[in-house]
Every structure is written in structure tokens, then in C-alpha cells.
SEBAKE-63850 format. One line per field, with one value per residue (C-alpha): residue number from 0; residue in three letters; z, y, x. Coordinates in nm, 3 decimals, padded with zeros to 5 digits. Layout:
resi <- c(NUM,...)
resn <- c(ALA,...)
zz <- c(Z,...)
yy <- c(Y,...)
xx <- c(X,...)
//
This chain:
resi <- c(0,1,2,3,4,5,6,7,8,9,10,11,12,13,14,15,16,17,18,19,20,21,22,23,24,25,26,27,28,29,30,31,32,33,34,35,36,37,38,39,40,41,42,43,44,45,46,47,48,49,50,51,52,53,54,55,56,57,58,59,60,61,62,63,64,65,66,67,68,69,70,71,72,73,74,75,76,77,78,79,80,81,82,83,84,85,86,87,88,89,90,91,92,93,94,95,96,97,98,99,100,101,102,103,104,105,106,107,108,109,110,111,112,113,114,115,116,117,118,119,120,121,122,123,124,125,126,127,128,129,130,131,132,133,134,135,136,137,138,139,140,141,142,143,144,145,146,147,148,149,150,151,152,153,154,155,156,157,158,159,160,161,162,163,164,165,166,167,168,169,170,171,172,173,174,175,176,177,178,179,180,181,182,183,184,185,186,187,188,189,190,191,192,193,194,195,196,197,198,199,200,201,202,203,204,205,206,207,208,209,210,211,212,213,214,215,216,217,218,219,220,221,222,223,224,225,226,227,228,229,230,231,232,233,234,235,236,237,238,239,240,241,242,243,244,245,246,247,248,249,250,251,252,253,254,255,256,257,258,259,260,261,262,263,264,265,266,267,268,269,270,271,272,273,274,275,276,277,278,279,280,281,282,283,284,285,286,287,288,289,290,291,292,293,294,295,296,297,298,299,300,301,302,303,304,305,306,307,308,309,310,311,312,313,314,315,316,317,318,319,320,321,322,323,324,325,326,327,328,329,330,331,332,333,334,335,336,337,338,339,340,341,342,343,344,345,346,347,348,349,350,351,352,353,354,355,356,357,358,359,360,361,362,363,364,365,366,367,368,369,370,371,372,373,374,375,376)
resn <- c(MET,LEU,VAL,ALA,VAL,ALA,MET,ALA,ALA,THR,LEU,SER,THR,ALA,CYS,GLU,LYS,PRO,VAL,ALA,VAL,ALA,PRO,GLN,PRO,PRO,GLU,VAL,TYR,VAL,THR,THR,VAL,VAL,GLN,LYS,ASP,VAL,PRO,VAL,TYR,LEU,ASP,LEU,VAL,GLY,GLN,THR,GLN,GLY,PHE,GLN,ASP,VAL,ASP,ILE,ARG,ALA,ARG,VAL,GLU,GLY,PHE,LEU,ASP,THR,VAL,ASN,PHE,ARG,GLU,GLY,SER,PHE,VAL,ARG,ARG,GLY,ASP,LEU,LEU,TYR,GLN,ILE,ASP,PRO,LYS,PRO,LEU,GLN,ALA,THR,LEU,ALA,GLN,ALA,ASN,ALA,GLU,LEU,ALA,THR,ALA,ARG,ALA,ARG,LEU,ALA,LYS,ALA,ASP,ASN,ASP,VAL,ALA,ARG,TYR,VAL,PRO,LEU,VAL,ALA,LYS,GLN,ALA,VAL,SER,GLN,ARG,GLU,LEU,ASP,ASP,ALA,ARG,ALA,ALA,GLN,ASP,ALA,MET,ARG,SER,GLN,VAL,GLU,ALA,SER,LYS,ALA,ALA,VAL,ASP,LYS,ALA,THR,LEU,ASP,LEU,GLY,TYR,VAL,ARG,ILE,THR,ALA,PRO,ILE,SER,GLY,LEU,VAL,GLY,THR,THR,GLN,VAL,LYS,ALA,GLY,SER,LEU,VAL,GLY,ARG,GLY,GLU,SER,THR,LEU,LEU,THR,THR,VAL,SER,SER,ILE,ASP,PRO,ILE,ILE,PHE,ARG,VAL,ALA,ILE,THR,GLU,ALA,ASP,TYR,LEU,ARG,ILE,ILE,LYS,ARG,ASP,PRO,THR,ARG,ALA,GLY,GLN,GLU,GLY,LYS,VAL,SER,GLY,ILE,GLU,LEU,THR,LEU,ALA,ASP,GLY,ALA,ALA,HIS,VAL,GLN,THR,GLY,THR,ILE,GLY,PRO,VAL,GLU,ARG,ALA,VAL,ASN,SER,ALA,THR,GLY,THR,LEU,GLY,VAL,GLN,LEU,TYR,PHE,PRO,ASN,PRO,ASP,ASN,VAL,LEU,ARG,PRO,GLY,GLN,TYR,GLY,ARG,ALA,ARG,LEU,LEU,LEU,GLU,THR,LYS,ALA,GLY,ALA,LEU,LEU,ILE,PRO,GLN,ARG,ALA,VAL,GLN,GLU,LEU,GLN,ASN,LEU,TYR,SER,VAL,ALA,VAL,VAL,GLY,ALA,ASP,LYS,LYS,VAL,ALA,PHE,ARG,ASN,VAL,LYS,VAL,GLY,PRO,ARG,VAL,ASP,THR,LEU,TRP,ILE,ILE,GLU,ASP,GLY,LEU,LYS,PRO,GLY,GLU,GLN,VAL,VAL,ALA,GLU,GLY,LEU,GLN,SER,LEU,ARG,ASP,GLY,MET,GLU,VAL,ARG,THR,LYS,PRO,MET,PRO,ALA,ALA,GLY,ALA,ALA,ALA,PRO,ALA,GLY,GLU,ALA,LYS)
zz <- c(-09.814,-09.485,-09.461,-09.574,-09.325,-09.020,-09.085,-09.110,-08.728,-08.605,-08.738,-08.646,-08.271,-08.289,-08.369,-08.086,-07.791,-07.453,-07.230,-06.970,-06.563,-06.401,-06.070,-05.707,-05.499,-05.203,-04.898,-04.557,-04.210,-04.108,-03.737,-03.592,-03.440,-03.095,-02.850,-02.476,-02.157,-02.146,-01.795,-01.865,-01.682,-01.627,-01.602,-01.412,-01.337,-01.012,-00.712,-00.375,-00.074,00.289,00.467,00.671,00.605,00.912,00.892,01.215,01.307,01.559,01.722,01.940,01.926,02.068,02.015,01.951,02.269,02.115,01.823,01.922,01.638,01.406,01.066,00.879,01.188,01.275,01.553,01.796,01.866,02.178,02.101,02.162,01.839,01.944,02.243,02.219,02.511,02.788,03.009,02.848,02.824,03.195,03.262,03.068,03.240,03.590,03.512,03.398,03.739,03.934,03.716,03.780,04.146,04.166,03.960,04.210,04.507,04.337,04.252,04.643,04.736,04.500,04.645,05.037,04.907,04.746,05.084,05.272,05.054,05.030,05.409,05.455,05.169,05.302,05.566,05.384,05.541,05.177,04.835,04.601,04.350,04.543,04.548,04.207,04.117,04.388,04.159,03.815,03.971,04.109,03.758,03.609,03.820,03.750,03.408,03.454,03.684,03.320,03.094,03.355,03.357,02.975,02.986,03.240,03.019,02.684,02.870,03.017,02.636,02.491,02.775,02.659,02.280,02.402,02.397,02.001,01.994,01.741,01.669,01.499,01.458,01.124,00.932,01.031,00.775,00.777,00.978,00.839,01.146,01.372,01.730,01.799,01.542,01.600,01.495,01.512,01.415,01.271,01.141,01.205,01.078,00.940,01.090,00.967,00.848,00.962,00.734,00.845,00.560,00.686,00.501,00.175,-00.079,-00.435,-00.623,-00.999,-01.266,-01.483,-01.795,-01.879,-02.109,-01.857,-01.584,-01.832,-01.919,-01.559,-01.459,-01.735,-01.627,-01.253,-01.300,-00.931,-00.775,-00.898,-00.542,-00.343,-00.152,-00.384,-00.375,-00.580,-00.393,-00.547,-00.709,-00.829,-00.772,-00.969,-00.843,-01.025,-01.000,-01.176,-00.926,-00.738,-00.433,-00.219,-00.073,-00.295,-00.258,-00.215,-00.458,-00.197,-00.246,-00.550,-00.706,-00.708,-01.067,-01.355,-01.421,-01.670,-01.749,-01.785,-01.881,-01.586,-01.242,-00.950,-00.723,-00.415,-00.397,-00.040,00.034,00.299,00.403,00.726,00.606,00.488,00.166,00.005,00.096,-00.025,-00.331,-00.489,-00.875,-00.989,-01.162,-01.057,-01.256,-01.141,-01.330,-01.462,-01.599,-01.761,-02.106,-02.214,-02.533,-02.677,-03.011,-02.972,-03.218,-03.250,-03.279,-03.536,-03.740,-03.744,-03.956,-03.827,-04.067,-03.908,-03.652,-03.868,-03.796,-04.064,-04.121,-04.395,-04.391,-04.586,-04.726,-04.791,-05.128,-05.009,-05.140,-04.902,-04.774,-04.612,-04.386,-04.093,-03.781,-03.412,-03.159,-02.781,-02.519,-02.584,-02.346,-02.377,-02.764,-02.886,-02.917,-02.869,-03.139,-03.076,-03.403,-03.761,-03.683,-03.614,-03.442,-03.642,-03.895,-04.017,-04.051,-04.193,-03.920,-04.116,-04.468,-04.451,-04.689,-05.007,-05.023,-05.248,-05.204,-05.340,-05.397,-05.364,-05.098,-04.987,-04.576,-04.323,-03.974,-03.735,-03.511,-03.144,-03.009,-03.211,-03.238,-03.063,-03.062,-03.272,-03.607,-03.828,-04.093,-04.385,-04.661)
yy <- c(04.781,04.831,05.154,04.976,04.722,04.965,05.157,04.875,04.774,05.108,05.103,04.805,04.876,05.156,05.032,04.783,04.844,04.878,04.596,04.630,04.584,04.416,04.599,04.424,04.289,04.547,04.534,04.494,04.404,04.114,03.919,03.576,03.464,03.376,03.070,03.123,03.127,03.511,03.585,03.847,04.202,04.398,04.764,04.987,05.381,05.421,05.704,05.630,05.699,05.652,05.307,05.513,05.874,05.981,06.335,06.508,06.712,06.952,06.771,07.023,07.414,07.656,07.859,07.652,07.747,07.551,07.350,07.099,06.956,07.039,07.080,06.742,06.532,06.221,06.208,05.899,05.750,05.950,06.248,06.579,06.768,07.046,07.211,07.401,07.607,07.413,07.645,07.687,07.268,07.316,07.535,07.326,07.025,07.192,07.288,06.948,06.818,07.076,06.954,06.597,06.699,06.915,06.580,06.324,06.571,06.591,06.193,06.149,06.349,06.175,05.832,05.983,06.037,05.747,05.551,05.747,05.724,05.350,05.280,05.589,05.462,05.125,05.296,05.542,05.806,05.951,05.915,05.627,05.897,06.071,05.799,05.746,06.117,06.075,05.733,05.936,06.177,05.955,05.788,06.165,06.210,05.891,06.009,06.328,06.175,05.955,06.229,06.450,06.172,06.183,06.522,06.469,06.204,06.421,06.716,06.505,06.358,06.709,06.819,06.549,06.591,06.973,06.748,06.631,06.332,06.126,05.850,05.637,05.675,05.867,06.134,06.475,06.737,07.119,07.246,07.375,07.589,07.828,07.911,08.158,08.038,07.951,07.557,07.301,07.578,07.376,07.122,06.954,07.150,06.976,07.018,06.815,06.500,06.207,05.938,05.586,05.537,05.223,05.037,05.259,05.166,05.225,05.242,05.179,05.047,04.797,04.765,04.489,04.322,04.214,04.115,03.860,03.741,03.732,03.545,03.310,03.155,03.050,03.089,02.939,03.235,03.504,03.680,03.546,03.709,03.781,03.649,03.826,03.958,04.068,04.391,04.675,05.001,05.275,05.638,05.946,06.013,05.637,05.523,05.179,05.143,04.976,04.708,04.489,04.516,04.231,04.297,04.365,04.387,04.466,04.624,04.471,04.625,04.772,05.095,05.129,05.520,05.424,05.049,04.950,04.801,04.977,04.763,04.853,04.710,04.702,04.815,04.812,05.193,05.148,05.469,05.691,05.765,05.725,05.990,06.003,06.158,06.070,05.909,05.601,05.297,04.917,04.616,04.295,03.959,03.805,03.464,03.305,03.177,02.873,02.882,03.181,03.367,03.678,03.920,04.300,04.508,04.702,04.380,04.365,04.535,04.639,04.706,04.723,04.475,04.201,04.154,04.044,03.970,03.973,03.629,03.585,03.220,03.025,03.167,03.445,03.557,03.757,03.591,03.810,03.627,03.723,03.615,03.613,03.846,03.812,04.029,04.283,04.240,04.566,04.612,04.257,04.103,03.768,03.530,03.311,03.170,03.161,03.216,02.927,02.910,02.996,03.210,03.529,03.834,04.164,04.427,04.738,04.850,04.688,04.914,04.897,04.546,04.321,03.938,03.692,03.983,03.907,04.063,04.093,04.057,04.253,04.125,04.373,04.507,04.400,04.658,04.614,04.256,04.009,03.823,03.788,03.720,03.438,03.611,03.715,03.444)
xx <- c(04.879,05.020,04.826,04.535,04.510,04.627,04.322,04.093,04.170,04.130,03.789,03.720,03.804,03.603,03.291,03.285,03.042,03.210,03.097,02.817,02.964,02.717,02.632,02.726,02.475,02.361,02.573,02.367,02.419,02.321,02.309,02.252,01.970,02.021,01.895,01.932,01.723,01.627,01.427,01.130,01.063,00.780,00.908,00.611,00.625,00.493,00.458,00.550,00.336,00.309,00.215,00.003,-00.087,-00.284,-00.490,-00.411,-00.734,-00.890,-01.178,-01.285,-01.327,-01.068,-00.736,-00.431,-00.168,00.150,00.284,00.495,00.646,00.972,00.784,00.958,01.062,01.010,00.784,00.700,00.337,00.244,00.421,00.232,00.253,-00.044,-00.220,-00.582,-00.626,-00.796,-00.961,-01.292,-01.329,-01.223,-01.537,-01.783,-01.652,-01.728,-02.051,-02.142,-02.024,-02.234,-02.511,-02.474,-02.453,-02.762,-02.935,-02.799,-02.928,-03.281,-03.288,-03.210,-03.529,-03.740,-03.615,-03.734,-04.050,-04.123,-03.967,-04.191,-04.516,-04.552,-04.650,-04.818,-05.036,-05.086,-05.250,-05.459,-05.271,-05.175,-05.318,-05.228,-05.226,-04.918,-04.750,-04.775,-04.639,-04.337,-04.248,-04.308,-04.065,-03.797,-03.799,-03.720,-03.462,-03.287,-03.329,-03.143,-02.887,-02.781,-02.813,-02.583,-02.340,-02.337,-02.267,-01.984,-01.839,-01.872,-01.670,-01.443,-01.369,-01.380,-01.102,-00.913,-00.923,-00.710,-00.337,-00.319,-00.066,00.101,-00.131,00.172,00.543,00.616,00.705,00.534,00.456,00.422,00.159,-00.111,-00.199,00.011,-00.032,-00.318,-00.553,-00.963,-00.960,-01.253,-01.538,-01.789,-01.499,-01.271,-00.965,-00.653,-00.372,-00.099,-00.019,00.222,00.282,00.510,00.738,00.907,00.790,00.667,00.413,00.498,00.196,00.198,-00.092,-00.071,-00.208,-00.493,-00.316,00.005,-00.235,-00.393,-00.028,00.001,-00.256,-00.333,-00.019,-00.171,-00.500,-00.521,-00.354,-00.622,-00.753,-00.476,-00.198,00.108,00.408,00.618,00.978,01.298,01.137,01.379,01.332,01.513,01.464,01.449,01.823,01.886,02.001,01.841,01.666,01.886,01.601,01.405,01.077,00.729,00.417,00.104,-00.260,-00.438,-00.721,-01.071,-01.161,-00.996,-01.031,-01.262,-01.097,-00.753,-00.773,-00.537,-00.562,-00.379,-00.106,00.080,00.439,00.599,00.964,01.165,01.275,01.530,01.749,01.401,01.567,01.212,00.925,00.610,00.529,00.837,00.813,01.039,01.041,00.988,01.103,00.996,01.039,00.757,00.923,01.221,01.213,01.432,01.570,01.423,01.500,01.666,01.702,01.741,01.432,01.527,01.541,01.184,00.919,00.618,00.269,-00.064,00.010,00.202,00.580,00.802,01.226,01.439,01.595,01.911,01.971,02.304,02.248,02.278,01.878,01.712,01.308,01.060,00.931,00.637,00.700,00.533,00.715,00.693,00.837,01.098,01.407,01.628,01.690,01.619,01.320,01.152,01.069,00.809,00.730,00.866,01.269,01.545,01.862,02.156,01.945,02.047,01.850,01.906,01.971,01.988,01.898,01.526,01.367,01.571,01.520,01.269,01.171,01.422,01.715,02.057,02.289,02.635,02.651,02.832,02.811,02.621,02.858,02.863,02.646,02.336,02.332,02.181,02.518,02.813,02.743,02.885,03.126,02.984,03.046)
//
């Protein structure tokens, strides 16, 4: 009897089905929507150029006698840069002076002839025609004197061009010609370039969208002198330029090929650290958004220009919500509409979630969060 009862109990246990264990909800990292005042910057890549870049050219033909500067050095306005052989131009000036003296002598003779003929015509000692011819010759000699004076002036001017001096103070480049070269034949030969680099220009291009975003905040400023200052410049080695800059002229029209607007930024350069042609990145403060809502960029999904986030409610269920995004701030994104301060959004693991799914939350590490997230509940 006991044996039968034991066998029946064993068979009953074997026939029972195992109880199914419900899977745990997936674990996701969440971060809290933070509200604070945030400065919004505009980062622009550009290139430096001289405040004044002046090409030095030969204005007269001749053989170059000397190069009187050290390439790549700083020169002052009026410093001698080049000397062209002056002897041919000195000879031209001497000839022009001789022709002027001859013309003046002929004019003196013509004046005497007219002065002598006038009383003789009155006495009918000479004909009126002879007096008219004398006056015509006098007028021609006057014109010849004026032409000779112009030739002297031009020869004097050309002779002055044999000494080529720096028109501005600045950094001089390498010379394009050497002593002994023939310059100025048929064209004004480029010799070198001098650049004024304190202050230096940093040329950037802003997109049409950024320009509209700036100008719509204050339409009355359009076409007026820019007053933005405190612009930071980061150089190619990652170091920041010591001096902050100001905004300069803005181009008249948007470039139709690139859709950008050229802007010049001025940076003081007293130590001559910046040279023309250097690349860098300028950062200027556009505005300070008061009470901006911030979440990590990775918490935002984008699909066909629609942005959405996964919000975790108090019941630990996920609700996908469309949001309106604003500017990016480092690794964060300003949310202009669609979220409230203190709400929790999923920062990682969005791809495996569905609307209404229950999840287990875990705070996002501080390095990737907008701010310390609340403890998981």
C-alpha cells in the first residue's frame, strides 16, 4: 500500500509543467533634462590675410642694381627695397632738359619777332601777313615749351622710380627677382609683397542660414558697422590666440556658388605670431539662451528632418516624443520645444525600444550626461 502511494506521488510530480519566468525589462541609460542659461557660440573656419597686402612692382624699365632688404623681415615705410640702374634715365632727363632749353630759346625769338613786327605793321613797313605768321610761330613755340616741360617732368618722375621704397610698414616677402635682372619691360614686374599684419584679418564665411539667424535678432543692424567683440581664435596647433578679435566688414552679397557670406574679423597681432595664410577657427558669442533645456546629442534621433526622444515616465514606460531642436552646445543639444525640465530621456539603447515598452533605468555616467541624472527607481 505504501509502495503504491509513493509511486503515485512520483508520477504526479513528473507530469507537472515548469513555471515560465517572465523576462526582465531591458536596462537603459537615462539622463535628466536640465534647465540653465547657456551661451550659444558660432564656430567658423577661416584663413588669415594681411590687413594691407601691397604688391611692390617695377614702374620703369631697367636692370636691377641691388636688393636692399632681408627676405621675410619687417620693414618700415620709406625703407629702400630695390635700386634700379639710374644711368639710362638720367640721360633721358638730361636730353629732356636740353630740348626744353632749345624750345625756350625759340620761344624767345618768336616773342622778339612779334614785338618787332607790331610797330612796323602800323607804319606799313611790313605786311599784316608777316605779323600773323610771327604770331603763329610764337604760339607753336609756346606749345613746344609746354611739351618739353612735360617731358622733363616725366623723366624726373621716372628717375624717382629707380629707388623702390616700402609704401607701408610690415612684413616683406621673398623677392621675385635678383640683382642684375631686367625689370619693367612691357609690364610692371612684380618684385615682392609687403603685408601689414597688426592687426591681421581673419577671413571667414558664414552660411546663409547663420546670417539670417543673426540678422533677424536685430534687423536694424543690417548694413551697419559690426560691434561684436571678444571673438576667440584657435590656431592650427590647438592653442588660443592671446588677443580677442572684433568683427569687420561684411560682404555685400551672398556667394551664389557656395551659399556663404564673407566676413572679415580683426585680431591684434603685436607679437607677430600670426602670418598671412594661416588657418584657424574663430568662435563668437551669438547669444545667451536663458533657461535653455539641455540633453545629450546621442539622446536625439533624427529621421527625415524630424527629431524625437524617448521619454521614460514615472511608470518606467517609454514614450517617443517629437521635439524641436536648437543649437548644439559641445556634446549637448538645446531643446526648444517638446520637453520639460526634470523629465528623463533615454541616452543610450534607443534602437531596441518601442513605444510603451517598460524599461529599467540606470543613470548615465557624468561624462555623457547633461547633468547628474536622478537615481534609478
